[in-house]
N, C-alpha and C positions, 0 to 999 in steps of 0.2 A: 402648465397653470392655460386655461384658454385665455385669447385675448381681449374676447369680449363677452361676459355674462350676466343675461339679465334674468332674474329672479322674480317672481310675485309681482310683477309689475302691475300697477291700476293708475289710471289716468284718465281723470275726470274734466267733463268741463259746465261748468256753473252759468246755467240761463236763467234768463227770466221763469220759465216755462220750467225749470228744475234740472237736477243734477243729470248729465249725461255721461252714463257710464262709458267709454271708448275703447279704452283698454282693460281686461278682465284677468289679471290672474297670470300673465304673460311670462314664459320663462323657458329662453334656451341660450345655446353656448355658441360661440362663431370660434374656431380654432387658426391660426395663419395658416395663408395661404389659401384657404375654404373657400367655397360660394353658399350660401344660405339663399336659399329662395323664400321670401313670405308670399304667400297665395289667400287670395280671397277676393270676391265682389267688392264691389264700392260700399262704402261703410263698415269694413269688418273690421279696421282695425288697424289696418297695415302702414297707412303712413302714419297714424298718430304713435306708432311704434318708435318710426324712426326720428320722427320729431321730438319725442320723449328722450331717445341716447344722445341727440344734437342741444336739446334744451331750447329748441325752439320754437316753442308753442305759444298759439295764442295768447292775449291778456285774460281769456276766460278761462284756459287750460291749466290745469296743475295737475304732477303729480302727489297723488294721494297717498302712496306709498307702492314698498317694493325695491330692488337693489338694483343701479348699474354699473356693473366694474369694467373698467377698461386696463387690460394691463393691471390688475392689481387695484385700480384706483377708482374707489367710491364715485361716481358722478352726483348721483342726487342728493342734491342739498350742497354740491358744490357749487364756490363764488364765481360769479361773471369774468373775472377774471385767469381761475382755471381754464373755464370754457370758450375764452378765446385764445387759448394757446391750444385746446384739445381742435375747435372747430378749422377745418380745412390744412391742421397742422397734422394730426393726427387721426382725426374722423372726418373724411369730405363726404357733400351731399351733392350729388345730380336731381334735380328737380322736374318735375313731372312736364313743363313746358318751357323751353330755355327762351320766346319770346319774352315773357314775362320776370324771367330770373337776370335778363341781362338789361342792364341800364341803355334806352337808348341815345341819352344823351350825349356817352362816354361812347370813344370810341375801343373797339376788341382790345387793341394792344395796351389801354391805359388801366382795362376793368381785369386783365392775366396778371398783368405786374402787378397791382394792391395787394392781390394774396401775397405774391411772391416776397414783394417789402416787407409787408406785415410780420410773416412768419418767418423769414430768413433772415440771415447779413450780409446778402448781395447787395451791389449799389444798383444805382440806374438802368446801368451799361448789364449787368450782369443780368438785372433780372429782365431785360428789353432781350437779351440773349435766350435766357431759358426760356420766355414767353415764346418764342421764334420756334425754338428747340421742341417745343410740348405741342405748337400749330402743326408742326411736321410729325412729329411721331403721331398724331391723329388723323394723318392722311389728309389736310388740309394744302391745296395747292397755293404757291405764291404766298408763305408766310409772311415772307417781309411787306409786301405788297397789304395783307390782308388786316395788320396789326393798323394801322390806318384808316381801318375801313368802319364802318356801325353796324350792329346787329340788323337794320333793315336790308342791308347791301347781301345782306348771307341768306340762303336757303335754309327750310327749316331742318334738313339734314347737316348741315354745315354749322348754323346755332347750336345744335347737340352736340358735334364735335370741339365747339368751341367750351362749351360747359364740361365735357370729360375733360378737356385740357387743362381747365382752370382747377378743377375738381383733384388733377392728378401734379398739379404745379408744382407741391408741396413734399410729393411722393408720400401720401399716407400710408398709414397701417391697413386703416381699413376705408371701404368705398361704398357708401349708401347709393345704391340709385334707384331713383325713385318713379317705375314705369318709365323711363326713360325711351321709348321707341311707341308708345302711345302714339302720337299724333304723327307718325313719321309712314312714308307709303312702304309696302311688303319689300322691297328691293332696297331700300335705303335702313330697313331696322333690318334685316341680315348682315349688312354690312357692317351697321354702329354695334351690333352681337360679336361679331367677327373679331373686332378693333377690341372690344372689351376681354376678350378670351387672352386674344393677343397680347397685352397690355398687362393685364392677370397673370399670365405664366412670365412675362419679362419681368414685373417689380415683385412679384408673389406678394403682394396685397391678400389681404382679405376682402369680400364682397357680400354685401347685402341685397339681393335683390327683389324688389319687390314689384309684383307685378301680378295682375286677372292673367293673364296670356300663358297656358301652360306647356306652351310649344316654345317659348322662352326659355321657362326651366328645366325643360327634356336637354335643352341643349346646353346651356349655362351650368345649371346646381348640382351641387353633390351633395345639399340635403335641404329638404322643404319641409314648412310649416303652414301648413293650411289653417287661415283665421276666418271665424264666423261670429258675427255680435260681439268683437270684442276680447273673444279666448281663441286660444289655441283648440282646432278641436282634431287634428290629426297631425302627427310629427313623423320622421324617419326620414330614410335615404331615399334620392330621388326613386332608386328601381323598386324599391317597396312602394312607394308611393303612388306610381304608375301601375306598377303590375300586381301590387297585391291591398288594393284601397279597402281599409278597415271602416272609414264612415261615410256614412250613408251621404254627406255631405260633399264628400271626395269623390264620391261614384258619380252621384246628379253632376256635378264640374266636369267630370272626366266622358259623362255620355253627352254633355252638352255641346262638346266641340269637335268637327269633323274629323274625319283617321282616313288613311288610306285603305281600308278593309270596310267602310260601309257607305261608298259610294251610290246617291240613287236613293238611300235611305234617308227617312227623316229625322233631324236631329229631333233629343227630348229635352225640352229645356226643364228646369229646375222650375216647379209651378210654387204661386204665390207670392209675397213682397217680403224683402229683408226683415228682420223686427224691429219695434219701436224700440231704440238703447233708452228711453225713459220710460217705459212700462218693460221693462224685462220680465220673463215668465220665473215661475220658481222651475219647471225642471228644464230639461234642453230645450236651447233657443232654434233650434233647426227643426223640433218637433212639430210643431205647424205645417212647415211644408214638407214632412217625409213621409212618403208613401208606407214604409217601414215602421210608423210613430207603432211604440205599444201603452198600455197604459200607465206604467213607471216614468216613460219619458216627458210623460206629460206633469207629474207627481213629482221626480225630484232628476237632476242632472248628475249624469253620469262622472264617475272620475277619470281621471285616466286611466287607462289599464292594457298596461305592459303587453305587447302581440309575442315582443323579441328583444333584444338587446338594443337593439339599430330602431325600434317601432312601437308607436305609442297610439291612441285613439280613445275618446271621448265619449263611447257610442255604448249603447244599452244592448246593441245586435252581439259584440263581441265577448261580454258576459253571458249572454242567454246560448253563446255558442258552446262557450267555455263548459257551462254546466251540463249541458246538453252531450258533450264530449266523455265528461267524467263520468254521469247516467249509465251511459252506452259502455 
């Protein structure tokens, strides 16, 4: 049985302007010890999917339908008491910006100990020792001294390490990392990713890596979900996604990043702007920006098309190729 199973998830935000369908029918599974990457540009629904799993949506947000099962337990509709036991204890999250996630008025030690005291039966001294141990695990120097310092006394990379330590303090089964390296420079980013890989292997936990950086995905992930306009447009193993992309949006993402083989060449950006979620089109959401769009793409959205056992994409081009192959 999968550790986490998300099935046909629909999450909307109800605003004065209307219903914003931020997540539309997302389905995926996560096995123990695996790393799942969720990729897409800003506004594609990556973070809202994560917040739906954690049940930490804004006041205007609501899960409209679908199922989220953790280790067989249904989380959609679960009361706050159940979710308090899940959050931080079974499923933890690292947010994008550690400076806004850490309370500037409390020491690092107090914030680390809070989660440990809440979810375990350790006393204050044992919680202190565990917090020091976690800081040491994420390579924070002089952890005993750092426990007494405030967030503003840490660099961006060190604050992110503290957030990772906080998320891992109770040894969760699942770690959701919501663009954990976005605000960091390249060298710090590489160190954080290497640290996450090492900890994941050591603790055997599963990770959901939410990012727009395909380099991060290539380095960490076993499976990849590509999202656009709140829906999954392509899903498969990392190798399938990188070497055999089958959705025009995925191909566009791959063309728009620099690679070793295209030095000196101009990058090819995806033209146009992201779709307005208040006015979703009848057909494929990516069709207005797609250079290969056909008439059917405008009229009708494509259902998930199975390329092989480990790879699926919702793109009419695959249906066209399959039919042409039959005709030949």
